[in-house]
N, CA, C and O of each residue as an XYZ file, in Angstrom:
536
protein
N       2.652     16.844    -24.178
C       3.800     17.453    -23.501
C       3.482     18.882    -23.105
O       3.976     19.364    -22.086
N       2.665     19.566    -23.890
C       2.260     20.928    -23.516
C       1.525     20.998    -22.190
O       1.725     21.899    -21.375
N       0.658     19.994    -22.011
C      -0.099     19.951    -20.744
C       0.847     19.673    -19.572
O       0.664     20.206    -18.477
N       1.839     18.848    -19.808
C       2.799     18.525    -18.725
C       3.630     19.779    -18.372
O       3.878     20.057    -17.199
N       4.050     20.521    -19.399
C       4.803     21.770    -19.113
C       3.907     22.782    -18.379
O       4.372     23.467    -17.468
N       2.638     22.879    -18.766
C       1.706     23.763    -18.000
C       1.573     23.298    -16.564
O       1.506     24.119    -15.649
N       1.534     21.986    -16.355
C       1.427     21.475    -14.945
C       2.654     21.839    -14.157
O       2.554     22.221    -12.991
N       3.841     21.725    -14.787
C       5.071     22.074    -14.076
C       5.100     23.558    -13.728
O       5.565     23.952    -12.659
N       4.591     24.377    -14.657
C       4.502     25.832    -14.387
C       3.542     26.098    -13.191
O       3.830     26.920    -12.322
N       2.431     25.400    -13.178
C       1.482     25.571    -12.066
C       2.109     25.154    -10.754
O       1.915     25.807     -9.729
N       2.876     24.047    -10.784
C       3.539     23.594     -9.568
C       4.539     24.671     -9.054
O       4.601     24.958     -7.858
N       5.308     25.248     -9.989
C       6.260     26.319     -9.602
C       5.504     27.534     -9.016
O       5.941     28.134     -8.034
N       4.381     27.874     -9.630
C       3.560     29.022     -9.116
C       3.016     28.695     -7.719
O       2.932     29.566     -6.853
N       2.651     27.429     -7.518
C       2.192     26.986     -6.161
C       3.298     27.150     -5.158
O       3.050     27.563     -4.026
N       4.549     26.827     -5.557
C       5.688     26.971     -4.641
C       5.883     28.417     -4.286
O       6.149     28.723     -3.124
N       5.761     29.344     -5.254
C       5.971     30.768     -4.984
C       4.877     31.316     -4.096
O       5.152     32.123     -3.208
N       3.617     30.889     -4.319
C       2.513     31.448     -3.529
C       2.482     30.875     -2.149
O       2.166     31.600     -1.206
N       2.799     29.586     -1.967
C       2.652     28.942     -0.641
C       3.923     29.022      0.171
O       3.859     28.896      1.394
N       5.079     29.226     -0.445
C       6.328     29.225      0.284
C       6.808     27.814      0.526
O       7.846     27.625      1.160
N       6.112     26.848      0.059
C       6.526     25.431      0.222
C       7.371     25.001     -1.000
O       7.257     25.574     -2.084
N       8.183     24.022     -0.799
C       9.085     23.523     -1.847
C       8.675     22.130     -2.226
O       8.584     21.270     -1.350
N       8.418     21.857     -3.504
C       8.119     20.517     -3.963
C       9.440     19.794     -4.223
O      10.291     20.286     -4.963
N       9.597     18.648     -3.620
C      10.849     17.848     -3.772
C      10.577     16.891     -4.934
O      10.019     15.814     -4.723
N      10.961     17.264     -6.151
C      10.775     16.450     -7.340
C      11.636     15.209     -7.264
O      11.270     14.175     -7.822
N      12.779     15.282     -6.584
C      13.670     14.112     -6.544
C      13.020     12.947     -5.758
O      13.379     11.792     -5.984
N      12.100     13.220     -4.868
C      11.430     12.178     -4.138
C      10.046     11.855     -4.764
O       9.324     10.998     -4.255
N       9.708     12.499     -5.795
C       8.427     12.276     -6.454
C       8.553     11.239     -7.574
O       9.645     10.940     -8.059
N       7.419     10.715     -7.956
C       7.386      9.699     -9.055
C       6.307     10.040    -10.044
O       5.253     10.566     -9.685
N       6.579      9.732    -11.301
C       5.560      9.811    -12.353
C       5.061      8.386    -12.607
O       5.849      7.483    -12.884
N       3.791      8.206    -12.512
C       3.144      6.940    -12.769
C       1.978      7.126    -13.735
O       1.034      7.859    -13.439
N       2.040      6.484    -14.856
C       0.959      6.603    -15.832
C       0.216      5.260    -15.921
O       0.788      4.183    -15.757
N      -1.081      5.389    -16.187
C      -1.899      4.205    -16.328
C      -1.904      3.753    -17.795
O      -2.359      4.477    -18.681
N      -1.408      2.587    -18.018
C      -1.321      2.027    -19.377
C      -0.568      2.996    -20.302
O      -0.969      3.199    -21.449
N       0.492      3.575    -19.814
C       1.283      4.551    -20.561
C       2.386      3.912    -21.401
O       2.730      2.737    -21.272
N       2.899      4.752    -22.248
C       4.018      4.361    -23.118
C       5.289      4.602    -22.325
O       5.414      5.616    -21.639
N       6.257      3.650    -22.420
C       7.482      3.820    -21.680
C       8.301      5.044    -22.099
O       8.941      5.688    -21.268
N       8.271      5.354    -23.391
C       8.966      6.553    -23.838
C       8.328      7.831    -23.323
O       9.019      8.800    -23.006
N       7.011      7.825    -23.243
C       6.287      8.959    -22.676
C       6.590      9.111    -21.207
O       6.801     10.225    -20.728
N       6.615      8.011    -20.487
C       7.014      8.039    -19.044
C       8.403      8.659    -18.868
O       8.624      9.473    -17.972
N       9.282      8.281    -19.692
C      10.671      8.795    -19.604
C      10.713     10.296    -19.893
O      11.444     11.040    -19.238
N       9.923     10.737    -20.880
C       9.882     12.179    -21.169
C       9.308     12.946    -19.991
O       9.827     14.006    -19.639
N       8.263     12.442    -19.383
C       7.631     13.133    -18.232
C       8.627     13.165    -17.062
O       8.764     14.188    -16.391
N       9.318     12.045    -16.822
C      10.287     11.994    -15.724
C      11.395     12.971    -15.958
O      11.823     13.622    -15.005
N      11.882     13.118    -17.143
C      12.902     14.103    -17.443
C      12.399     15.542    -17.261
O      13.103     16.404    -16.735
N      11.169     15.772    -17.708
C      10.602     17.120    -17.608
C      10.462     17.540    -16.128
O      10.836     18.648    -15.744
N       9.906     16.611    -15.302
C       9.676     16.937    -13.917
C      10.910     16.615    -13.010
O      10.893     16.876    -11.807
N      11.932     16.064    -13.607
C      13.108     15.698    -12.866
C      12.800     14.770    -11.693
O      13.213     15.025    -10.562
N      12.080     13.707    -11.973
C      11.671     12.737    -10.963
C      11.824     11.320    -11.488
O      12.270     11.106    -12.615
N      11.450     10.354    -10.658
C      11.595      8.947    -11.007
C      10.314      8.433    -11.659
O       9.251      9.048    -11.576
N      10.461      7.270    -12.314
C       9.318      6.650    -12.923
C       8.763      5.602    -11.917
O       9.512      4.728    -11.479
N       7.503      5.678    -11.561
C       6.879      4.758    -10.654
C       6.197      3.634    -11.359
O       5.848      3.760    -12.532
N       5.992      2.508    -10.661
C       5.276      1.369    -11.229
C       4.107      1.005    -10.285
O       4.126      1.255     -9.080
N       3.102      0.401    -10.923
C       1.986     -0.086    -10.133
C       2.307     -1.467     -9.610
O       3.080     -2.181    -10.249
N       1.761     -1.879     -8.493
C       0.899     -1.150     -7.582
C       1.639     -0.141     -6.720
O       2.786     -0.366     -6.335
N       0.990      0.960     -6.423
C       1.556      1.954     -5.529
C       0.910      1.803     -4.144
O      -0.154      1.198     -4.011
N       1.536      2.335     -3.159
C       1.004      2.247     -1.810
C       0.465      3.618     -1.429
O       1.180      4.617     -1.511
N      -0.830      3.665     -1.000
C      -1.420      4.891     -0.585
C      -2.128      4.601      0.758
O      -3.039      3.778      0.847
N      -1.665      5.311      1.778
C      -2.187      5.124      3.149
C      -2.073      3.670      3.568
O      -2.957      3.162      4.258
N      -1.001      2.984      3.168
C      -0.776      1.644      3.565
C      -1.467      0.560      2.750
O      -1.277     -0.630      3.001
N      -2.291      0.986      1.747
C      -3.032      0.076      0.930
C      -2.488      0.118     -0.472
O      -2.199      1.201     -0.982
N      -2.337     -1.035     -1.123
C      -1.873     -1.076     -2.457
C      -2.965     -0.631     -3.401
O      -4.124     -1.012     -3.236
N      -2.606      0.180     -4.403
C      -3.555      0.710     -5.382
C      -3.023      0.346     -6.750
O      -1.827      0.498     -6.997
N      -3.876     -0.133     -7.655
C      -3.492     -0.563     -8.932
C      -4.657     -0.353     -9.922
O      -5.813     -0.483     -9.520
N      -4.394     -0.039    -11.176
C      -5.472      0.109    -12.131
C      -6.079     -1.241    -12.544
O      -7.191     -1.298    -13.070
N      -5.346     -2.299    -12.303
C      -5.800     -3.655    -12.591
C      -5.944     -4.429    -11.288
O      -5.656     -3.904    -10.212
N      -6.370     -5.619    -11.383
C      -6.562     -6.528    -10.229
C      -5.249     -6.774     -9.539
O      -4.231     -6.957    -10.207
N      -5.237     -6.784     -8.213
C      -4.046     -7.133     -7.435
C      -3.855     -8.613     -7.433
O      -4.817     -9.375     -7.336
N      -2.583     -9.041     -7.543
C      -2.253    -10.466     -7.573
C      -2.011    -10.951     -6.145
O      -1.895    -10.156     -5.213
N      -1.937    -12.277     -5.997
C      -1.718    -12.914     -4.688
C      -0.416    -12.400     -4.074
O      -0.359    -12.139     -2.873
N       0.645    -12.252     -4.904
C       1.926    -11.798     -4.357
C       1.831    -10.380     -3.782
O       2.638    -10.013     -2.929
N       0.862     -9.581     -4.234
C       0.685     -8.219     -3.718
C       0.063     -8.241     -2.310
O       0.181     -7.263     -1.572
N      -0.592     -9.339     -1.938
C      -1.244     -9.446     -0.616
C      -0.374    -10.142      0.417
O      -0.701    -10.130      1.604
N       0.733    -10.750     -0.010
C       1.574    -11.535      0.944
C       2.143    -10.669      2.049
O       2.433    -11.192      3.125
N       2.323     -9.353      1.840
C       2.799     -8.523      2.909
C       1.827     -8.486      4.094
O       2.245     -8.342      5.243
N       0.544     -8.616      3.806
C      -0.465     -8.648      4.873
C      -0.347     -9.903      5.703
O      -0.492     -9.868      6.925
N      -0.079    -11.031      5.026
C       0.090    -12.328      5.719
C       1.349    -12.271      6.601
O       1.346    -12.701      7.755
N       2.433    -11.719      6.008
C       3.707    -11.641      6.784
C       3.559    -10.691      8.005
O       4.091    -10.965      9.081
N       2.867     -9.635      7.821
C       2.625     -8.701      8.930
C       1.868     -9.405     10.018
O       2.172     -9.212     11.195
N       0.890    -10.217      9.673
C       0.063    -10.994     10.614
C       0.924    -11.952     11.332
O       0.821    -12.072     12.553
N       1.814    -12.679     10.602
C       2.704    -13.670     11.249
C       3.618    -13.013     12.259
O       3.863    -13.585     13.321
N       4.121    -11.848     11.969
C       5.004    -11.179     12.924
C       4.286    -10.782     14.224
O       4.821    -10.901     15.326
N       3.014    -10.292     14.032
C       2.249     -9.961     15.257
C       1.921    -11.178     16.086
O       2.005    -11.145     17.313
N       1.539    -12.275     15.404
C       1.185    -13.507     16.132
C       2.416    -14.131     16.854
O       2.298    -14.687     17.946
N       3.585    -14.017     16.205
C       4.834    -14.588     16.787
C       5.130    -13.876     18.123
O       5.602    -14.512     19.065
N       4.863    -12.594     18.207
C       5.168    -11.866     19.447
C       4.168    -12.229     20.520
O       4.490    -12.081     21.699
N       2.976    -12.695     20.191
C       1.965    -12.961     21.143
C       1.759    -14.447     21.468
O       0.774    -14.812     22.110
N       2.665    -15.280     21.034
C       2.491    -16.718     21.202
C       2.744    -17.220     22.604
O       2.805    -18.430     22.824
N       2.889    -16.348     23.524
C       3.184    -16.751     24.911
C       2.025    -17.582     25.434
O       0.864    -17.338     25.105
N       2.363    -18.567     26.253
C       1.381    -19.512     26.770
C       0.565    -18.902     27.918
O      -0.345    -19.556     28.427
N       0.859    -17.704     28.325
C       0.185    -17.122     29.461
C      -1.192    -16.548     29.148
O      -1.903    -16.131     30.062
N      -1.571    -16.519     27.907
C      -2.853    -15.953     27.522
C      -3.899    -17.065     27.496
O      -3.663    -18.153     26.970
N      -5.041    -16.769     28.066
C      -6.165    -17.764     27.949
C      -6.788    -17.617     26.576
O      -6.463    -16.705     25.816
N      -7.700    -18.546     26.272
C      -8.384    -18.456     24.975
C      -9.194    -17.185     24.872
O      -9.251    -16.571     23.806
N      -9.829    -16.777     25.973
C     -10.572    -15.554     25.943
C      -9.681    -14.335     25.699
O     -10.054    -13.407     24.982
N      -8.474    -14.360     26.325
C      -7.498    -13.293     26.119
C      -6.979    -13.215     24.710
O      -6.764    -12.137     24.156
N      -6.783    -14.385     24.145
C      -6.324    -14.430     22.748
C      -7.400    -13.908     21.827
O      -7.097    -13.147     20.908
N      -8.690    -14.302     22.046
C      -9.780    -13.836     21.239
C      -9.863    -12.304     21.297
O     -10.029    -11.646     20.270
N      -9.746    -11.744     22.512
C      -9.813    -10.314     22.699
C      -8.691     -9.611     21.942
O      -8.889     -8.571     21.313
N      -7.519    -10.209     22.024
C      -6.348     -9.655     21.377
C      -6.514     -9.634     19.869
O      -6.176     -8.649     19.212
N      -7.036    -10.723     19.324
C      -7.243    -10.762     17.867
C      -8.330     -9.801     17.450
O      -8.170     -9.089     16.459
N      -9.398     -9.762     18.157
C     -10.470     -8.878     17.767
C     -10.074     -7.386     17.873
O     -10.527     -6.562     17.078
N      -9.252     -7.063     18.835
C      -8.841     -5.707     19.041
C      -7.780     -5.249     18.059
O      -7.824     -4.113     17.587
N      -6.854     -6.091     17.752
C      -5.672     -5.664     16.984
C      -5.594     -6.191     15.551
O      -5.481     -5.425     14.593
N      -5.657     -7.483     15.434
C      -5.413     -8.093     14.126
C      -6.513     -7.852     13.100
O      -6.247     -7.589     11.927
N      -7.771     -7.951     13.577
C      -8.891     -7.819     12.624
C      -8.982     -6.377     12.077
O      -9.477     -6.191     10.965
N      -8.540     -5.389     12.794
C      -8.660     -3.998     12.299
C      -7.839     -3.817     11.049
O      -8.273     -3.092     10.154
N      -6.671     -4.434     10.932
C      -5.858     -4.290      9.745
C      -6.563     -4.889      8.553
O      -6.586     -4.302      7.471
N      -7.154     -6.091      8.759
C      -7.824     -6.753      7.641
C      -9.069     -5.991      7.210
O      -9.350     -5.850      6.020
N      -9.797     -5.509      8.188
C     -11.027     -4.727      7.856
C     -10.667     -3.465      7.082
O     -11.381     -3.065      6.163
N      -9.541     -2.837      7.465
C      -9.122     -1.669      6.710
C      -8.845     -2.004      5.258
O      -9.279     -1.277      4.365
N      -8.123     -3.101      5.002
C      -7.799     -3.497      3.653
C      -9.070     -3.975      2.901
O      -9.249     -3.684      1.719
N      -9.924     -4.698      3.603
C     -11.091     -5.206      2.990
C     -12.168     -4.158      2.713
O     -13.114     -4.406      1.965
N     -12.012     -2.993      3.323
C     -12.974     -1.903      3.045
C     -12.754     -1.361      1.591
O     -13.615     -0.683      1.029
N     -11.614     -1.678      1.036
C     -11.296     -1.207     -0.324
C     -11.267     -2.310     -1.341
O     -11.568     -2.083     -2.513
N     -10.899     -3.545     -0.902
C     -10.743     -4.641     -1.849
C     -11.347     -5.893     -1.265
O     -11.482     -6.017     -0.047
N     -11.704     -6.801     -2.108
C     -12.099     -8.126     -1.743
C     -10.840     -8.987     -1.723
O     -10.173     -9.153     -2.744
N     -10.526     -9.528     -0.557
C      -9.281    -10.318     -0.521
C      -9.441    -11.630     -1.262
O     -10.509    -12.242     -1.247
N      -8.360    -12.057     -1.914
C      -8.428    -13.371     -2.640
C      -8.661    -14.518     -1.648
O      -8.307    -14.410     -0.474
N      -9.246    -15.591     -2.118
C      -9.605    -16.726     -1.272
C      -8.368    -17.340     -0.637
O      -8.388    -17.730      0.530
N      -7.273    -17.426     -1.424
C      -6.055    -18.058     -0.884
C      -5.481    -17.231      0.289
O      -4.930    -17.802      1.231
N      -5.602    -15.945      0.238
C      -5.105    -15.093      1.333
C      -5.977    -15.236      2.549
O      -5.467    -15.320      3.666
N      -7.307    -15.267      2.359
C      -8.178    -15.441      3.515
C      -8.008    -16.839      4.142
O      -8.162    -16.980      5.355
N      -7.699    -17.855      3.356
C      -7.449    -19.181      3.925
C      -6.148    -19.161      4.759
O      -6.073    -19.752      5.836
N      -5.122    -18.456      4.218
C      -3.875    -18.411      5.000
C      -4.056    -17.640      6.276
O      -3.509    -18.030      7.307
N      -4.803    -16.562      6.246
C      -5.042    -15.755      7.466
C      -5.862    -16.548      8.485
O      -5.576    -16.510      9.682
N      -6.884    -17.267      8.005
C      -7.676    -18.123      8.904
C      -6.850    -19.224      9.482
O      -7.017    -19.571     10.651
N      -5.945    -19.798      8.689
C      -5.058    -20.858      9.206
C      -4.140    -20.327     10.308
O      -3.905    -21.018     11.300
N      -3.618    -19.108     10.146
C      -2.757    -18.494     11.153
C      -3.565    -18.238     12.425
O      -3.071    -18.430     13.536
N      -4.776    -17.816     12.253
C      -5.597    -17.506     13.417
C      -5.933    -18.758     14.206
O      -5.922    -18.736     15.437
N      -6.232    -19.853     13.512
C      -6.534    -21.115     14.148
C      -5.345    -21.673     14.857
O      -5.477    -22.194     15.964
N      -4.166    -21.581     14.248
C      -2.946    -22.107     14.873
C      -2.618    -21.246     16.117
O      -1.998    -21.749     17.055
N      -3.001    -20.028     16.139
C      -2.733    -19.163     17.327
C      -3.551    -19.635     18.546
O      -3.088    -19.613     19.687
N      -4.803    -20.067     18.241
C      -5.648    -20.500     19.349
C      -5.221    -21.843     19.930
O      -5.416    -22.083     21.121
N      -4.651    -22.712     19.124
C      -4.356    -24.042     19.581
C      -2.942    -24.232     19.617
O      -2.473    -25.310     19.983
């Protein structure tokens, strides 16, 4: 707790030096394999909420342990929404290929640059892509 109090003091000093205000009400305390009572003490000290893993950083889920299939379903749903908007019959197969390569694959590449996607998620995404072409 002494280290946490020192951290809060440093944050207040940062506010004074920079002229910026830290909004603790919008902040969260997240501990890795922490004790719930300790989380509560930190949240009360910093006057903020208790966060849970996985957290989202730059649109990517971050967790100290392996991400589960349910954590990746948002990527499948996002893909379905994009495909539903583009299902018009006016696109040729070449146009659809260009559209997928330009837009859809960039999101997956971004996520796969940090994690290896589970096999079930890649199968679902491949199935969506195949149904889009035919």
